[in-house]
C-alpha positions as CSV (number, residue, x, y, z in Angstrom):
1,M,26.3,-6.4,-19.0
2,T,25.4,-2.6,-19.5
3,R,26.0,-0.3,-16.9
4,L,22.5,2.1,-16.5
5,R,24.0,5.4,-16.8
6,D,24.7,4.0,-20.6
7,V,20.9,4.2,-21.1
8,L,19.2,6.4,-18.8
9,H,20.2,9.1,-15.6
10,V,18.5,9.6,-12.4
11,E,16.7,13.0,-11.5
12,H,16.6,14.6,-7.9
13,G,13.2,16.0,-6.6
14,W,12.6,19.4,-4.8
15,P,12.6,19.6,-1.0
16,F,9.0,20.5,-0.7
17,R,8.7,22.6,3.0
18,S,6.9,20.4,6.0
19,S,5.3,23.8,6.9
20,E,3.6,24.1,3.7
21,Y,2.0,20.7,3.7
22,A,-2.0,20.9,4.1
23,D,-5.4,18.9,4.3
24,D,-6.2,17.2,1.0
25,D,-9.3,18.8,-0.4
26,G,-9.6,16.7,-3.6
27,R,-7.2,19.7,-5.6
28,R,-4.0,20.1,-4.2
29,P,-0.8,18.6,-5.3
30,I,0.1,15.4,-3.8
31,V,3.7,15.3,-2.6
32,L,5.1,12.0,-3.1
33,A,6.6,10.4,-0.4
34,I,8.7,7.0,0.5
35,G,6.0,6.0,2.0
36,N,3.3,6.0,-0.7
37,F,5.5,3.2,-2.5
38,D,3.7,-0.3,-2.2
39,Y,6.9,-2.0,-2.5
40,S,5.6,-4.4,-5.5
41,G,5.3,-1.7,-8.2
42,G,3.0,1.7,-8.0
43,F,2.2,3.1,-5.3
44,R,-0.4,3.2,-2.3
45,F,-2.4,6.1,-1.3
46,A,-4.4,6.2,1.8
47,S,-5.6,9.0,4.2
48,S,-2.7,8.2,6.5
49,N,-0.3,9.0,3.7
50,V,-1.3,11.6,1.5
51,K,0.9,14.7,1.8
52,T,-0.9,17.8,-0.3
53,Y,1.1,20.9,-1.1
54,A,-0.2,24.5,-0.6
55,G,3.1,26.7,-1.1
56,E,4.6,27.3,-4.2
57,Y,6.8,25.5,-6.3
58,P,9.5,25.3,-9.1
59,S,6.9,24.1,-12.3
60,Q,9.8,21.4,-13.5
61,Y,8.9,19.0,-10.5
62,E,5.3,18.3,-11.4
63,A,5.6,15.1,-12.2
64,K,3.9,13.3,-15.1
65,P,1.3,10.6,-15.4
66,G,3.6,7.2,-16.5
67,D,6.6,9.2,-14.8
68,L,9.1,6.4,-13.1
69,M,10.0,7.0,-10.1
70,I,12.4,4.8,-7.7
71,V,13.2,5.1,-3.8
72,M,16.6,7.1,-3.2
73,T,16.2,6.7,0.7
74,C,15.0,3.9,3.4
75,Q,15.5,2.9,6.6
76,T,17.4,-0.2,7.1
77,S,14.9,-1.6,9.4
78,G,11.3,-0.6,8.2
79,G,11.1,-3.0,5.1
80,E,11.6,-0.5,2.3
81,I,13.9,-1.9,-0.6
82,L,16.3,1.0,-2.5
83,G,15.4,1.0,-6.4
84,V,11.9,0.0,-5.8
85,P,9.9,1.7,-8.6
86,G,6.6,3.5,-9.2
87,R,4.8,5.0,-12.3
88,V,3.1,8.3,-11.4
89,P,-1.0,7.6,-11.8
90,D,-3.2,9.3,-14.7
91,D,-6.1,10.0,-12.2
92,G,-6.4,13.8,-12.9
93,R,-4.7,14.7,-9.7
94,T,-1.3,16.2,-9.6
95,Y,2.0,14.5,-8.1
96,L,5.1,16.6,-7.4
97,H,8.6,15.4,-7.4
98,N,9.7,15.1,-4.1
99,Q,13.7,14.6,-2.7
100,R,14.9,11.2,-2.1
101,I,13.2,9.9,-5.0
102,G,14.6,9.7,-8.3
103,K,12.9,10.3,-11.4
104,V,14.3,7.8,-14.0
105,V,14.7,9.0,-17.7
106,I,15.8,6.7,-20.7
107,D,18.1,8.3,-23.2
108,R,18.7,5.4,-25.4
109,P,14.9,4.2,-25.6
110,D,16.7,1.8,-28.3
111,L,18.4,0.1,-26.1
112,L,16.3,-0.1,-23.1
113,D,12.2,-0.1,-22.9
114,R,11.2,1.9,-20.0
115,D,8.2,-0.9,-19.2
116,Y,11.0,-4.0,-19.0
117,F,13.2,-1.2,-16.5
118,Y,10.2,-0.8,-14.4
119,H,9.6,-4.1,-13.8
120,W,13.7,-5.0,-13.8
121,A,14.0,-2.6,-11.1
122,K,11.5,-4.8,-9.0
123,T,14.2,-7.3,-8.7
124,Q,16.5,-8.1,-5.8
125,H,19.4,-7.9,-8.3
126,F,18.8,-4.4,-8.7
127,N,18.4,-3.8,-5.3
128,R,21.8,-5.5,-4.2
129,Q,23.4,-3.3,-5.9
130,L,22.2,-0.7,-4.8
131,F,22.6,-1.7,-1.5
132,V,26.0,-2.8,-1.2
133,T,27.1,0.9,-2.2
134,A,24.7,2.4,-0.4
135,T,25.8,5.2,2.6
136,G,24.3,5.3,6.1
137,T,23.8,3.2,8.8
138,K,20.2,3.4,10.1
139,I,19.0,5.4,7.0
140,L,20.8,4.2,4.1
141,H,21.0,6.8,0.6
142,T,21.9,6.0,-2.8
143,S,22.4,8.7,-5.2
144,P,21.9,9.6,-9.2
145,G,25.8,8.2,-9.6
146,R,25.4,4.8,-7.8
147,V,22.7,4.1,-9.4
148,G,24.1,4.5,-13.4
149,E,26.8,2.1,-11.9
150,A,24.4,-0.7,-11.5
151,E,24.4,-3.6,-14.6
152,I,21.6,-4.7,-16.6
153,D,21.3,-7.5,-18.7
154,L,19.5,-6.4,-21.7
155,P,18.2,-8.8,-24.1
156,D,16.9,-7.6,-27.7
157,I,14.3,-4.9,-27.5
158,R,11.5,-6.9,-29.1
159,V,12.2,-9.3,-26.1
160,Q,12.1,-6.4,-23.6
161,R,8.9,-5.2,-25.1
162,A,7.6,-8.7,-24.9
163,I,8.6,-9.4,-21.3
164,A,7.0,-5.9,-20.2
165,E,3.9,-7.2,-22.2
166,V,3.4,-10.1,-20.3
167,L,4.0,-8.9,-17.1
168,G,2.0,-5.5,-17.5
169,A,-1.3,-7.4,-18.3
170,L,-1.3,-8.9,-14.7
171,D,-0.5,-5.2,-13.4
172,D,-3.6,-4.3,-15.8
173,K,-5.7,-6.5,-14.3
174,I,-4.3,-6.0,-10.4
175,A,-5.1,-2.1,-11.2
176,A,-8.8,-2.7,-12.9
177,N,-9.3,-5.1,-9.4
178,N,-8.4,-1.6,-7.4
179,R,-10.5,0.5,-9.0
180,V,-13.6,-2.1,-8.2
181,V,-12.6,-1.7,-5.1
182,T,-12.1,1.7,-4.7
183,A,-15.8,2.2,-6.4
184,A,-17.3,-0.4,-4.1
185,D,-15.9,1.7,-1.0
186,D,-16.3,4.5,-1.7
187,L,-20.2,3.8,-2.9
188,A,-20.8,2.4,0.4
189,R,-19.7,5.1,2.3
190,I,-22.1,7.4,-0.1
191,Q,-24.7,5.0,0.8
192,Y,-24.1,5.2,4.3
193,K,-24.1,8.7,5.0
194,H,-27.5,9.0,3.3
195,A,-28.9,6.8,5.7
196,L,-27.7,8.6,8.5
197,G,-31.1,11.0,8.3
198,D,-33.0,9.0,11.1
199,G,-30.1,7.9,12.7
200,A,-29.9,7.3,16.7
201,S,-26.6,8.0,18.6
202,V,-25.0,4.4,20.2
203,P,-21.8,3.7,22.0
204,L,-19.1,2.2,19.2
205,S,-18.1,-0.4,21.6
206,S,-22.5,-1.5,21.2
207,L,-21.3,-2.7,17.8
208,A,-18.4,-4.6,18.2
209,R,-15.5,-6.2,20.3
210,F,-12.5,-4.9,20.2
211,V,-9.6,-7.4,21.1
212,N,-6.0,-6.2,21.2
213,G,-3.1,-8.0,19.5
214,R,-0.1,-9.5,21.8
215,A,3.7,-8.9,21.1
216,Y,4.3,-12.0,18.9
217,T,7.1,-10.4,17.4
218,K,9.4,-11.5,20.5
219,N,11.0,-14.4,19.7
220,A,9.6,-14.9,16.2
221,T,10.5,-18.2,14.4
222,G,11.0,-16.1,10.5
223,T,8.3,-19.0,9.6
224,G,4.5,-19.5,9.5
225,R,2.0,-17.3,9.7
226,M,2.7,-13.1,9.0
227,V,2.6,-11.1,12.4
228,V,0.3,-8.6,11.0
229,R,1.9,-4.6,12.7
230,I,0.8,-1.3,12.0
231,A,3.5,-1.8,8.6
232,E,1.7,-4.1,7.3
233,L,-2.1,-2.4,7.6
234,N,-0.3,0.6,6.0
235,S,2.4,-0.5,3.0
236,G,1.5,-4.1,2.9
237,V,4.2,-7.1,3.1
238,G,7.8,-5.7,3.0
239,G,11.3,-7.0,3.8
240,S,11.2,-6.5,7.7
241,T,7.5,-8.1,7.9
242,V,7.8,-11.1,10.7
243,Y,6.6,-14.7,10.6
244,N,6.1,-17.0,13.6
245,D,4.6,-20.6,13.7
246,I,3.0,-19.6,17.5
247,E,0.0,-20.9,18.2
248,V,-2.6,-17.8,19.5
249,P,-6.4,-18.1,20.3
250,D,-8.8,-17.3,17.4
251,D,-9.7,-13.6,18.3
252,N,-5.9,-13.0,17.6
253,L,-6.0,-14.5,14.3
254,A,-7.0,-11.9,11.1
255,R,-8.5,-14.2,8.4
256,P,-9.9,-12.2,5.0
257,G,-12.8,-10.3,5.7
258,D,-12.1,-9.1,9.0
259,L,-11.5,-5.6,10.2
260,L,-8.2,-4.6,11.9
261,F,-7.9,-1.1,13.6
262,A,-4.6,0.0,14.4
263,W,-5.2,2.3,17.8
264,S,-1.9,3.8,17.8
265,G,0.4,5.3,15.4
266,S,-1.6,6.5,11.9
267,L,-4.3,5.0,13.5
268,T,-5.2,3.2,10.3
269,A,-8.5,0.8,9.9
270,A,-8.6,-2.1,7.2
271,R,-10.0,-5.3,5.5
272,W,-7.7,-7.9,6.2
273,Y,-7.4,-9.6,2.3
274,R,-4.6,-11.8,2.7
275,P,-4.0,-15.4,4.2
276,E,-4.6,-16.4,7.7
277,A,-2.2,-14.1,10.0
278,I,-1.3,-13.0,13.4
279,V,-2.8,-9.8,15.1
280,N,0.2,-8.1,16.9
281,Q,0.0,-5.4,19.6
282,H,-1.2,-2.0,18.8
283,I,-3.9,-3.4,16.9
284,F,-7.6,-4.5,17.6
285,K,-9.5,-7.1,15.7
286,V,-12.7,-5.8,15.3
287,I,-15.5,-8.3,16.0
288,P,-19.0,-7.5,15.4
289,Q,-21.7,-7.9,17.9
290,G,-24.5,-10.6,17.7
291,D,-25.9,-9.6,14.1
292,V,-24.2,-6.5,13.8
293,P,-23.2,-6.8,10.0
294,M,-19.3,-6.2,9.3
295,W,-20.4,-3.7,6.7
296,L,-22.0,-1.4,9.8
297,V,-18.9,-1.9,12.0
298,N,-16.5,-1.0,9.3
299,Q,-18.4,2.4,8.8
300,A,-19.1,3.3,12.2
301,V,-15.5,2.9,12.5
302,H,-14.5,4.4,9.8
303,A,-16.3,7.5,11.0
304,K,-14.6,8.2,14.4
305,L,-11.5,7.7,12.9
306,E,-10.4,11.6,12.3
307,E,-12.0,12.4,16.0
308,F,-9.8,9.6,17.3
309,R,-6.9,11.0,15.2
310,A,-7.2,14.5,16.7
311,I,-7.6,12.9,20.3
312,A,-3.9,10.6,19.6
313,A,-2.3,14.1,18.0
314,D,-2.8,15.5,21.6
315,K,-1.3,13.1,23.4
316,A,2.0,13.9,24.3
317,T,4.1,11.0,24.1
318,T,6.6,9.6,21.1
319,M,3.4,7.7,19.2
320,G,0.1,9.2,19.8
321,H,-2.6,6.7,20.6
322,I,-6.1,6.4,21.7
323,Q,-7.7,4.5,24.7
324,R,-10.0,1.8,25.4
325,R,-12.7,4.2,26.8
326,H,-12.6,6.2,23.7
327,L,-14.7,3.5,22.5
328,D,-17.4,3.7,24.5
329,E,-17.8,7.2,23.2
330,P,-20.8,7.5,20.4
331,V,-21.1,7.0,17.2
332,V,-24.2,7.9,14.7
333,V,-25.5,4.6,13.0
334,P,-28.5,4.2,10.9
335,S,-32.1,2.7,12.1
336,S,-32.6,-1.1,12.3
337,E,-35.4,-0.5,9.5
338,E,-32.2,1.4,7.2
339,V,-29.5,-1.5,8.2
340,A,-32.0,-3.9,6.8
341,R,-33.0,-2.0,3.7
342,L,-29.2,-1.3,3.0
343,S,-27.7,-4.8,4.0
344,P,-28.0,-6.9,0.9
345,L,-26.1,-3.7,-1.2
346,M,-23.7,-3.7,1.2
347,T,-22.8,-6.9,1.7
348,G,-22.6,-7.6,-1.8
349,L,-20.1,-3.9,-1.9
350,W,-17.8,-5.7,0.7
351,S,-17.7,-8.9,-0.9
352,S,-17.0,-7.7,-3.9
353,A,-14.5,-5.5,-2.9
354,L,-12.7,-8.3,-0.9
355,S,-12.7,-10.7,-3.6
356,A,-11.1,-8.3,-5.4
357,E,-8.2,-7.5,-3.2
358,M,-7.8,-11.3,-2.8
359,E,-7.6,-12.2,-6.2
360,N,-5.2,-9.1,-6.5
361,E,-2.5,-10.8,-4.3
362,R,-3.4,-14.3,-6.2
363,L,-2.2,-12.2,-9.7
364,A,0.6,-10.3,-7.4
365,A,2.1,-14.1,-6.1
366,T,2.2,-15.1,-10.1
367,R,4.0,-11.8,-11.4
368,D,6.1,-12.2,-8.6
369,E,7.2,-15.6,-9.5
370,L,7.7,-15.2,-13.1
371,L,9.7,-11.5,-12.7
372,P,13.1,-13.5,-11.6
373,L,12.1,-16.3,-14.3
374,L,11.4,-14.0,-17.3
375,M,14.5,-12.0,-16.4
376,S,16.8,-14.5,-16.3
377,G,15.7,-16.4,-19.8
378,K,14.6,-19.7,-17.1
379,V,11.0,-18.9,-18.5
380,T,10.2,-18.2,-22.1
381,V,8.0,-15.5,-23.0
382,K,5.0,-17.9,-24.4
383,D,5.4,-20.3,-21.2
384,A,4.9,-16.9,-19.5
385,E,1.9,-16.0,-21.9
386,R,0.0,-18.8,-20.9
387,T,0.3,-18.9,-17.7
388,V,-1.0,-15.2,-17.8
389,S,-4.0,-16.1,-19.4
390,E,-5.1,-18.5,-17.0
391,A,-4.5,-16.2,-14.1
392,V,-6.4,-13.7,-15.5
């Protein structure tokens, strides 16, 4: 076993001032935050968790595409994982290295392959080493020094690169699918906006039923179906995700292709693409009325989100929210003729994005199954290559 300090070091980020955060205009640099890590590798950016910066900062804290970052601080009850990695995207945006996130610098590339470490950092073995040395109660902290004390098994550098290449093939396919999802959703949004010229205002509630979830995390069994909370909508499945064997009404079940809308907290609307799950309180399952297509309901809900978030922000409570009466407020939708014209295209875009998201669930499961087996040597690279070729 090798101490990490012998092959790499970790650099702290800069304490960017929250007073200098500004709305995202597509050009300002994005401050990487713990909420952007998706806990399976990579970063997750949504309108609810993008923080852009309008102030000045030292240039050395501009991250470069491909830079490897790890989580240095997390809540004990939030499902976050100490040490979980992410690689800075190469998408034309500028990303800033924030405090509480460590940048990993490989000092001995002849002994440790950076991509191998990226995958190894997603293992429980790494997380457990950081966990036992972390400080804090409700919030855990690690440090560059403690990261350096962790031990890693280093096979031959050629084996490391082969393992990273196999797992990277799955990551590449997942990234390609993510681009399909983004392109499909962006095109759908553009088409919808162009079709509003002769549209009419209707109550949002006339388009769909908004069925509130219930307190299904109480007395959860720990097995069975996932209970979807706001955390799962924002950050995906994590260590704090709740499972319950309870039977619930059909209207409180989320299946792939359903639209879920968190009406408090972050006020997020998202297409559900994971296996059948149970909808918890503070989340609406949005069910189209009559022959109203799902794509139309989705666009209408998203058109109201900024307004709803402004309403929630004015609430004098710890967690802002909207009330059911706000669902009766008007939203502009295309004319019936435009809906009929657009429906084949918009339904196809919705289905394409959903299919890509569902495939990513399967690919991620394959990757996560192979990861510990490859790292431990229980599965050979050749066996893993066959599995990956079948999956992609």
